[in-house]
C-alpha positions as CSV (number, residue, x, y, z in Angstrom):
1,X,32.2,-13.8,43.8
2,X,34.3,-11.4,41.8
3,X,33.7,-11.2,38.0
4,X,36.4,-10.0,35.6
5,X,35.8,-6.5,34.3
6,X,35.0,-7.6,30.7
7,X,32.3,-9.9,32.0
8,X,30.9,-7.1,34.2
9,X,30.9,-4.8,31.2
10,X,29.1,-7.3,29.1
11,X,26.4,-7.9,31.8
12,X,26.0,-4.1,32.1
13,X,25.4,-3.6,28.4
14,X,23.1,-6.7,28.3
15,X,21.0,-5.2,31.2
16,X,20.8,-1.8,29.4
17,X,19.7,-3.5,26.2
18,X,17.0,-5.5,28.0
19,X,15.8,-2.4,29.8
20,X,15.7,-0.4,26.6
21,X,13.7,-3.2,24.9
22,X,11.2,-3.4,27.7
23,X,10.8,0.4,27.7
24,X,10.4,0.5,23.9
25,X,7.7,-2.2,24.0
26,X,5.8,-0.4,26.7
27,X,6.0,3.0,24.9
28,X,4.9,1.4,21.6
29,X,1.9,-0.3,23.3
30,X,0.9,3.1,24.9
31,X,1.2,4.8,21.5
32,X,-0.9,2.0,19.9
33,X,-3.6,2.4,22.5
34,X,-3.6,6.2,22.1
35,X,-4.0,5.8,18.3
36,X,-6.9,3.4,18.9
37,X,-8.5,6.1,21.2
38,X,-7.8,8.8,18.6
39,X,-9.4,6.7,15.9
40,X,-12.5,6.1,18.0
41,X,-12.8,9.8,18.7
42,X,-12.4,10.6,15.0
43,X,-15.0,7.9,14.1
44,X,-12.4,5.9,12.2
45,X,-11.7,2.2,12.3
46,X,-8.4,1.0,13.6
47,X,-6.2,-2.1,13.1
48,X,-2.8,-2.5,14.8
49,X,-1.9,-5.5,12.7
50,X,0.7,-5.5,10.0
51,X,-0.9,-5.1,6.6
52,X,1.2,-6.1,3.6
53,X,-1.7,-5.7,1.2
54,X,-2.2,-2.0,2.0
55,X,1.5,-1.5,1.6
56,X,1.4,-3.0,-1.8
57,X,-1.7,-0.8,-2.7
58,X,0.4,2.3,-2.0
59,X,3.7,1.1,-3.4
60,X,3.4,3.6,-6.3
61,X,4.3,6.4,-3.8
62,X,7.9,7.3,-4.5
63,X,8.6,7.6,-0.8
64,X,7.3,4.1,-0.1
65,X,8.9,2.3,-3.1
66,X,12.1,1.5,-1.3
67,X,13.7,-1.5,0.4
68,X,12.0,-4.8,1.4
69,X,9.7,-6.1,4.1
70,X,7.2,-3.3,3.4
71,X,4.1,-3.2,5.5
72,X,1.5,-0.8,6.9
73,X,0.5,-0.9,10.6
74,X,-1.8,0.9,13.0
75,X,-4.1,1.6,10.1
76,X,-6.9,4.2,10.6
77,X,-9.6,4.3,8.0
78,X,-12.8,6.3,7.6
79,X,-14.2,9.5,6.2
80,X,-12.7,12.9,6.9
81,X,-14.3,16.1,5.6
82,X,-16.5,14.0,3.3
83,X,-13.5,12.2,1.8
84,X,-12.4,8.6,2.2
85,X,-9.3,8.8,4.3
86,X,-6.6,6.4,5.5
87,X,-3.6,6.9,7.9
88,X,-1.0,4.4,8.8
89,X,2.5,3.7,9.9
90,X,4.7,2.4,7.1
91,X,7.8,0.3,7.4
92,X,10.5,-0.8,5.0
93,X,14.1,-2.0,5.5
94,X,17.3,-1.5,3.6
95,X,20.2,-4.0,3.8
96,X,23.7,-2.9,2.8
97,X,26.8,-5.0,2.5
98,X,30.5,-4.4,2.2
99,X,31.3,-7.9,1.1
100,X,32.1,-9.2,4.6
101,X,29.3,-7.9,6.8
102,X,25.8,-6.7,6.2
103,X,23.7,-4.1,8.0
104,X,20.0,-3.7,8.0
105,X,18.3,-0.3,8.8
106,X,14.6,0.0,9.4
107,X,12.7,3.1,8.1
108,X,9.3,4.4,9.3
109,X,7.0,6.9,7.7
110,X,3.6,8.3,8.8
111,X,1.3,8.3,5.8
112,X,-2.0,10.0,5.2
113,X,-4.1,9.5,2.1
114,X,-7.4,10.7,0.6
115,X,-9.3,9.0,-2.2
116,X,-10.1,11.3,-5.1
117,X,-13.2,10.9,-7.3
118,X,-11.3,10.7,-10.5
119,X,-7.7,9.7,-11.6
120,X,-4.9,12.2,-12.2
121,X,-1.3,12.0,-13.5
122,X,1.5,11.8,-11.0
123,X,2.8,14.9,-9.3
124,X,5.2,15.1,-6.5
125,X,5.7,18.2,-4.3
126,X,8.4,18.0,-1.7
127,X,10.5,20.5,0.3
128,X,13.8,21.6,-1.3
129,X,16.9,20.1,0.4
130,X,20.6,19.6,-0.2
131,X,20.0,16.3,-2.0
132,X,17.5,17.8,-4.4
133,X,19.7,20.7,-5.2
134,X,22.6,18.4,-6.1
135,X,20.2,16.3,-8.3
136,X,19.0,19.4,-10.1
137,X,22.6,20.5,-10.7
138,X,23.1,17.0,-12.4
139,X,20.1,17.6,-14.6
140,X,17.2,16.3,-12.5
141,X,14.2,18.3,-13.8
142,X,12.3,20.5,-11.5
143,X,9.3,22.6,-12.6
144,X,9.7,26.3,-11.7
145,X,6.9,28.8,-11.0
146,X,6.4,32.5,-11.0
147,X,6.9,32.6,-7.3
148,X,10.6,32.5,-6.7
149,X,10.0,31.9,-3.0
150,X,7.9,28.8,-3.8
151,X,10.4,27.5,-6.4
152,X,13.2,27.8,-3.9
153,X,11.2,26.1,-1.1
154,X,9.7,23.2,-3.0
155,X,10.7,20.7,-5.7
156,X,7.8,19.9,-8.1
157,X,8.0,17.0,-10.5
158,X,5.4,15.9,-13.0
159,X,5.4,14.6,-16.6
160,X,2.2,16.8,-17.1
161,X,3.4,20.4,-16.7
162,X,0.0,21.8,-17.3
163,X,-1.4,19.7,-14.4
164,X,1.5,20.9,-12.2
165,X,0.6,24.5,-12.9
166,X,-3.1,23.7,-12.3
167,X,-2.3,22.2,-8.9
168,X,0.3,24.8,-7.8
169,X,-1.8,27.9,-8.2
170,X,-1.2,31.0,-6.1
171,X,-3.4,29.9,-3.2
172,X,-1.9,26.5,-3.1
173,X,1.6,27.9,-3.1
174,X,0.7,30.3,-0.3
175,X,-0.6,27.4,1.8
176,X,2.5,25.2,1.2
177,X,4.7,28.1,2.1
178,X,3.0,28.2,5.5
179,X,3.4,24.4,5.9
180,X,7.0,23.9,4.6
181,X,7.3,20.3,5.9
182,X,4.5,19.0,3.7
183,X,5.3,16.3,1.2
184,X,2.6,15.7,-1.3
185,X,2.1,13.1,-4.0
186,X,-0.9,12.6,-6.3
187,X,-1.3,9.7,-8.7
188,X,-4.4,7.9,-9.9
189,X,-7.2,8.6,-7.5
190,X,-5.0,9.1,-4.4
191,X,-3.7,12.2,-2.7
192,X,-1.1,11.4,-0.1
193,X,1.2,13.1,2.3
194,X,3.9,11.5,4.5
195,X,6.6,12.4,7.0
196,X,9.5,10.6,8.6
197,X,8.7,8.7,11.8
198,X,5.5,7.1,13.1
199,X,2.0,8.3,13.6
200,X,1.6,10.6,16.6
201,X,-1.7,10.3,18.3
202,X,-1.8,14.0,19.3
203,X,-1.2,15.2,15.7
204,X,-3.4,12.8,13.6
205,X,-6.3,15.2,13.4
206,X,-4.0,18.1,12.4
207,X,-2.4,16.0,9.7
208,X,-5.9,14.9,8.4
209,X,-7.0,18.6,8.4
210,X,-3.9,19.6,6.4
211,X,-4.4,16.9,3.7
212,X,-8.1,17.8,3.5
213,X,-7.1,21.5,3.1
214,X,-4.8,20.5,0.2
215,X,-7.7,18.6,-1.4
216,X,-9.9,21.7,-0.9
217,X,-7.4,23.8,-2.8
218,X,-7.4,21.6,-5.9
219,X,-9.3,23.6,-8.5
220,X,-12.9,22.3,-9.0
221,X,-12.5,22.3,-12.8
222,X,-10.0,19.5,-12.5
223,X,-12.8,17.2,-11.3
224,X,-15.2,18.1,-14.1
225,X,-15.8,15.7,-16.9
226,X,-14.1,18.1,-19.3
227,X,-11.3,19.2,-17.0
228,X,-10.3,16.0,-15.3
229,X,-7.0,14.5,-16.4
230,X,-7.0,10.8,-17.3
């Protein structure tokens, strides 16, 4: 039986879509299983379930405070280098409309967080990009440092400039210049890093080591009773 070309084309695209969906589901299941194995190896707990409560707990992060349908998933939790640590996939969605049709895009981030022993004001340290340069040209404040290389590579924002200078000391700037993809935010008793995409089982340990290294570079006096910022 011969089918008209439009019907054949439709069936072809339908078959491709079904195959892509199956392939994606299989790949995601394999990634989830690999994350579970990584968590066990790193002596961390693991939950693949969607967690809206955890997403709400971290909603103060600028990178996470977007869109709707926010949730964490594939949550790893435990202790890393003597610090309470959490890693998870984060999802949010953004819907745009032109008045006639609407389109929803889904966004995914890989988030890592350490719990600090005392609270701090907010500071955000992210790589310089075209968007941030435009924002600065329009008056968006960015804290500059003696290192021109660092100031050109990173955007640092904090209402507490002294705290920003305490955090971004020469050794910290040197470390960040060797890890130029790092995005860091501190607020309250949480130190967090994030990157676009989902958790990668083969790089979880590396990411945990990096955030622990950032924690280790925070000056000890910031944690003393007299030096800690409320």
